[in-house]
ZAMARGU-4260 file (C-alpha; in steps of 0.2 Angstrom, whole numbers, plus 5000, padded with zeros to 4 digits):
<rodrens>
0) 5039/4929/4941 | 5054/4940/4945 | 5055/4958/4939 | 5062/4958/4922 | 5071/4971/4913
5) 5060/4980/4900 | 5075/4981/4888 | 5089/4968/4884 | 5101/4976/4896 | 5099/4986/4912
10) 5094/5004/4912 | 5110/5009/4919 | 5128/5003/4916 | 5142/5005/4929 | 5158/5014/4925
15) 5173/5014/4937 | 5179/5030/4930 | 5164/5039/4938 | 5173/5037/4955 | 5188/5046/4950
20) 5191/5062/4961 | 5178/5057/4973 | 5189/5060/4988 | 5194/5077/4982 | 5176/5083/4982
25) 5174/5097/4995 | 5162/5089/5007 | 5171/5072/5006 | 5188/5080/5008 | 5182/5089/5024
30) 5175/5072/5031 | 5192/5064/5026 | 5203/5077/5035 | 5192/5077/5051 | 5192/5058/5052
35) 5211/5058/5050 | 5213/5070/5064 | 5202/5060/5075 | 5211/5044/5070 | 5195/5036/5063
40) 5195/5024/5049 | 5181/5030/5038 | 5172/5024/5022 | 5159/5030/5010 | 5147/5016/5008
45) 5131/5011/5000 | 5119/5021/4989 | 5131/5035/4985 | 5144/5023/4978 | 5131/5013/4968
50) 5123/5028/4960 | 5140/5036/4956 | 5145/5021/4947 | 5128/5021/4938 | 5129/5039/4933
55) 5113/5043/4943 | 5110/5059/4952 | 5114/5057/4971 | 5112/5069/4985 | 5115/5057/5000
60) 5132/5052/5006 | 5133/5038/5019 | 5149/5038/5030 | 5153/5023/5041 | 5168/5024/5053
65) 5176/5012/5064 | 5173/5022/5080 | 5160/5035/5084 | 5149/5040/5070 | 5141/5054/5081
70) 5158/5060/5087 | 5164/5061/5068 | 5148/5070/5063 | 5149/5083/5077 | 5167/5087/5072
75) 5163/5088/5054 | 5148/5100/5058 | 5161/5111/5068 | 5173/5111/5053 | 5159/5116/5041
80) 5156/5132/5051 | 5146/5125/5066 | 5133/5117/5055 | 5118/5109/5065 | 5120/5090/5068
85) 5105/5080/5069 | 5108/5065/5081 | 5098/5049/5082 | 5106/5041/5098 | 5095/5026/5098
90) 5103/5020/5081 | 5120/5028/5084 | 5118/5039/5068 | 5119/5058/5064 | 5115/5068/5049
95) 5121/5085/5042 | 5113/5095/5028 | 5125/5105/5018 | 5125/5112/5000 | 5110/5102/4995
100) 5118/5086/5002 | 5113/5075/5017 | 5128/5068/5025 | 5124/5053/5036 | 5137/5046/5049
105) 5136/5029/5058 | 5149/5019/5067 | 5152/5001/5061 | 5138/4990/5069 | 5129/4974/5068
110) 5110/4972/5069 | 5099/4958/5075 | 5080/4956/5075 | 5067/4947/5086 | 5054/4938/5076
115) 5040/4949/5082 | 5048/4966/5080 | 5052/4978/5066 | 5065/4987/5076 | 5083/4980/5076
120) 5094/4977/5091 | 5110/4987/5086 | 5127/4984/5093 | 5145/4990/5089 | 5153/4979/5077
125) 5168/4977/5065 | 5168/4984/5047 | 5164/4966/5041 | 5149/4965/5053 | 5143/4982/5045
130) 5145/4974/5027 | 5136/4958/5032 | 5121/4968/5038 | 5119/4977/5021 | 5103/4972/5011
135) 5110/4970/4994 | 5126/4967/4985 | 5125/4983/4975 | 5123/4992/4992 | 5138/4984/5000
140) 5151/4994/4989 | 5163/5005/4999 | 5177/5017/4996 | 5190/5020/5010 | 5194/5038/5012
145) 5212/5035/5017 | 5218/5022/5005 | 5232/5026/4993 | 5221/5022/4978 | 5203/5023/4974
150) 5201/5005/4982 | 5183/5001/4978 | 5179/4987/4991 | 5167/4974/4983 | 5165/4960/4996
155) 5150/4952/4988 | 5151/4954/4969 | 5141/4970/4969 | 5150/4977/4954 | 5146/4961/4944
160) 5128/4962/4949 | 5127/4980/4943 | 5134/4975/4926 | 5121/4961/4924 | 5107/4970/4932
165) 5103/4959/4947 | 5096/4962/4964 | 5104/4949/4976 | 5107/4948/4994 | 5124/4946/5002
170) 5118/4932/5014 | 5105/4919/5012 | 5090/4929/5006 | 5078/4920/5019 | 5089/4927/5033
175) 5091/4944/5025 | 5072/4946/5023 | 5068/4938/5040 | 5080/4951/5048 | 5071/4966/5040
180) 5055/4962/5030 | 5055/4979/5022 | 5070/4973/5012 | 5057/4963/5002 | 5049/4979/4996
185) 5066/4987/4994 | 5072/4973/4982 | 5057/4976/4971 | 5059/4995/4972 | 5078/4995/4967
190) 5073/4983/4952 | 5059/4994/4947 | 5070/5010/4948 | 5085/5003/4939 | 5077/4991/4926
195) 5085/4977/4935 | 5078/4960/4940 | 5077/4952/4957 | 5088/4936/4957 | 5077/4920/4957
200) 5082/4913/4974 | 5079/4930/4982 | 5062/4931/4973 | 5057/4914/4980 | 5062/4920/4997
205) 5051/4935/4996 | 5036/4924/4992 | 5040/4913/5007 | 5043/4927/5019 | 5029/4939/5013
210) 5018/4938/5029 | 5033/4946/5038 | 5029/4962/5030 | 5014/4964/5042 | 5026/4969/5056
215) 5034/4984/5046 | 5026/5001/5050 | 5014/5008/5037 | 5025/5023/5035 | 5040/5013/5029
220) 5029/5003/5018 | 5021/5018/5010 | 5038/5026/5007 | 5044/5011/4997 | 5028/5010/4988
225) 5029/5029/4983 | 5046/5026/4976 | 5040/5012/4966 | 5026/5023/4959 | 5039/5036/4955
230) 5049/5024/4945 | 5050/5026/4926 | 5040/5010/4923 | 5030/5008/4939 | 5020/4993/4933
235) 5035/4981/4934 | 5035/4984/4953 | 5017/4981/4955 | 5017/4965/4945 | 5032/4959/4956
240) 5023/4964/4972 | 5007/4955/4966 | 5017/4939/4961 | 5025/4938/4978 | 5009/4940/4987
245) 5014/4956/4996 | 5002/4968/4986 | 4988/4958/4993 | 4993/4961/5010 | 4997/4980/5009
250) 4985/4985/4995 | 4970/4973/4995 | 4959/4985/4985 | 4971/4984/4970 | 4971/4965/4970
255) 4952/4965/4969 | 4954/4973/4952 | 4963/4958/4945 | 4954/4945/4935 | 4941/4943/4921
260) 4924/4937/4922 | 4914/4930/4908 | 4896/4928/4906 | 4885/4923/4891 | 4901/4924/4880
265) 4904/4942/4886 | 4920/4946/4896 | 4926/4963/4904 | 4944/4968/4903 | 4956/4964/4918
270) 4955/4980/4927 | 4971/4977/4937 | 4982/4976/4921 | 4972/4991/4914 | 4976/5001/4929
275) 4994/4997/4927 | 4994/5002/4909 | 4986/5019/4914 | 4999/5021/4927 | 5013/5018/4914
280) 5005/5029/4902 | 5003/5044/4914 | 5021/5041/4920 | 5027/5045/4902 | 5019/5062/4904
285) 5022/5067/4922 | 5033/5064/4938 | 5019/5071/4949 | 5017/5057/4962 | 4999/5061/4966
290) 4993/5062/4948 | 5001/5044/4947 | 4991/5040/4963 | 4975/5046/4954 | 4979/5034/4939
295) 4981/5020/4952 | 4964/5024/4960 | 4953/5030/4946 | 4945/5013/4944 | 4947/5006/4961
300) 4928/5004/4964 | 4925/4994/4949 | 4924/4978/4958 | 4911/4985/4970 | 4901/4992/4956
305) 4902/4978/4943 | 4885/4971/4937 | 4880/4961/4922 | 4865/4967/4913 | 4855/4957/4900
310) 4857/4965/4883 | 4871/4977/4889 | 4885/4967/4896 | 4896/4972/4910 | 4893/4989/4918
315) 4902/4998/4932 | 4890/5012/4935 | 4894/5025/4948 | 4912/5018/4951 | 4919/5036/4949
320) 4909/5042/4964 | 4911/5027/4974 | 4930/5027/4970 | 4931/5045/4976 | 4923/5040/4993
325) 4936/5026/4995 | 4951/5038/4992 | 4951/5045/5010 | 4950/5028/5018 | 4964/5021/5008
330) 4975/5037/5011 | 4971/5036/5029 | 4976/5018/5031 | 4992/5020/5020 | 4997/5035/5030
335) 4997/5046/5015 | 4993/5065/5018 | 4975/5069/5022 | 4977/5087/5016 | 4975/5095/4999
340) 4984/5081/4991 | 4971/5068/4995 | 4957/5080/4990 | 4966/5082/4973 | 4967/5063/4970
345) 4949/5062/4976 | 4943/5076/4964 | 4952/5067/4949 | 4944/5050/4953 | 4927/5058/4954
350) 4929/5068/4937 | 4939/5055/4927 | 4923/5050/4916 | 4917/5068/4913 | 4929/5072/4898
355) 4926/5054/4891 | 4907/5057/4891 | 4910/5073/4881 | 4919/5063/4867 | 4903/5052/4865
360) 4890/5065/4863 | 4887/5082/4855 | 4897/5094/4865 | 4887/5108/4873 | 4893/5125/4880
365) 4884/5121/4896 | 4892/5104/4898 | 4909/5112/4895 | 4906/5126/4907 | 4901/5113/4921
370) 4917/5104/4918 | 4927/5120/4918 | 4919/5124/4935 | 4920/5107/4943 | 4938/5104/4937
375) 4945/5121/4940 | 4964/5122/4942 | 4965/5103/4940 | 4958/5103/4922 | 4975/5100/4914
380) 4979/5085/4925 | 4962/5078/4923 | 4964/5078/4904 | 4981/5070/4906 | 4973/5056/4916
385) 4959/5054/4903 | 4971/5052/4889 | 4981/5039/4899 | 4965/5030/4902 | 4964/5025/4884
390) 4972/5008/4884 | 4963/4999/4869 | 4974/4987/4859 | 4965/4994/4843 | 4976/5008/4838
395) 4962/5016/4826 | 4950/5017/4841 | 4964/5025/4852 | 4967/5038/4838 | 4949/5041/4837
400) 4947/5045/4855 | 4963/5056/4855 | 4956/5066/4841 | 4939/5068/4851 | 4949/5074/4866
405) 4958/5087/4855 | 4940/5093/4850 | 4935/5094/4869 | 4951/5103/4873 | 4948/5116/4859
410) 4930/5118/4865 | 4936/5120/4883 | 4948/5134/4878 | 4935/5143/4868 | 4922/5143/4882
415) 4935/5148/4895 | 4941/5163/4885 | 4923/5169/4883 | 4915/5165/4900 | 4931/5164/4912
420) 4923/5150/4922 | 4939/5143/4929 | 4943/5158/4939 | 4924/5160/4943 | 4920/5169/4959
425) 4901/5173/4963 | 4898/5190/4955 | 4885/5193/4969 | 4891/5190/4987 | 4879/5184/5001
430) 4883/5201/5009 | 4876/5211/4994 | 4860/5200/4993 | 4857/5203/5012 | 4860/5222/5009
435) 4849/5223/4994 | 4834/5215/5002 | 4837/5221/5019 | 4837/5203/5026 | 4848/5193/5038
440) 4857/5176/5035 | 4845/5162/5029 | 4840/5149/5016 | 4835/5162/5003 | 4853/5168/5002
445) 4859/5151/4997 | 4844/5149/4984 | 4849/5165/4976 | 4868/5162/4975 | 4865/5144/4968
450) 4852/5151/4955 | 4865/5164/4949 | 4878/5150/4947 | 4867/5138/4938 | 4861/5152/4926
455) 4879/5156/4922 | 4884/5138/4919 | 4868/5134/4909 | 4872/5150/4898 | 4856/5158/4903
460) 4865/5174/4908 | 4883/5180/4905 | 4896/5179/4918 | 4896/5197/4923 | 4890/5208/4938
465) 4875/5217/4929 | 4867/5201/4922 | 4869/5193/4939 | 4861/5207/4948 | 4846/5208/4937
470) 4844/5189/4940 | 4845/5192/4958 | 4832/5205/4958 | 4820/5195/4948 | 4822/5179/4958
475) 4820/5190/4974 | 4803/5195/4968 | 4798/5177/4965 | 4803/5174/4983 | 4793/5188/4990
480) 4808/5199/4993 | 4808/5218/4989 | 4824/5229/4987 | 4827/5242/5001 | 4825/5260/4997
485) 4843/5263/4995 | 4846/5249/4983
</rodrens>
């Protein structure tokens, strides 16, 4: 089904008064004056106009001109004090960064696409041609810089669509999505961000054109997916992508979470909708994109680890470890960063059951120390994820889990204050071990260092230098090592 509003009205309501004074704003005035000097007819168009009407923060301003967009950009850059102008000749566009804004310039143009290519054939065109190539009515709103009045241009009824909360294409949706298949994801993305719905005919066209998404570059797909994930209620976007069939193409692992299997009267929950609820829960707490990705991937290996055991029911043993191993492959395929951000998500996926396990048993200092050590700087984010993972419809059960988490957090604070595990550094270095026993690098160094770490985490010795040194000397003797004379 099309993306529905989560309330009885769109999240944002347009107001024409928000456009007042737009042409007197400093950057717009510079562009207006320069384009007048060059004799160019210039308009502000697209997202800036839309978001100003809706009262959303906006930092990108698109200018379209009947003439040379690059020529105008270079002249504006000079007028702004020789600002650098980034030119993209292939697409006939240019961009200037100034005072926190990105100003983009393009000449009026028309685009056409071959059936097997994601790259448009760009030609010069009229202003009407430029409007015709716009993806949605709400993005075809324009303001002429040199008209006597505000003069909002609304050729396709975009203002009415803003008021009613509808994502609709200016032309026949089949043609719009065939021209540029990424627009299918953009339709879902705008609906998700704004709390709008995709118009029914357009939604049906996305279903029929879904296979076209395969010719779009992974980078562009992932960029749109990240914007959906970053929306206030991202689950609505995922539900729409699933309903159109696009999610199965771009993210098959997530589709595999969908469904309920029942055996001997015992059913497990639908892990697809559970994951979406966790994602929505965590989105109330944080805007951090990769913490939201951790919510998406925390149960990603459940289909692969699902088993039915007599007397027990459905189990997913080891899904946290297997899920952590899946994270790099998913990130690599989706062209997500393979740096510390991937490691961060992987770590949260691997650890997401650890705090839950602590709520179900007597909490020992040793278990707390190990969680502190393993989670490190990600502990707070891990606890946010674990709280979001409580999705039971039984409110009493939810409240019981949350109270248990409060006890775990209190215990974590107490043990950390006492033992300083989160900032833990080996109290005895490998160099000191070699110097103490007069030996070179070898297996015994690792044995001693690991034994000191385990002894501290188990609470057998305090986390201090003197206790660690005493442990080192005792273990050295067991290994047949004797301290040198100068020790």
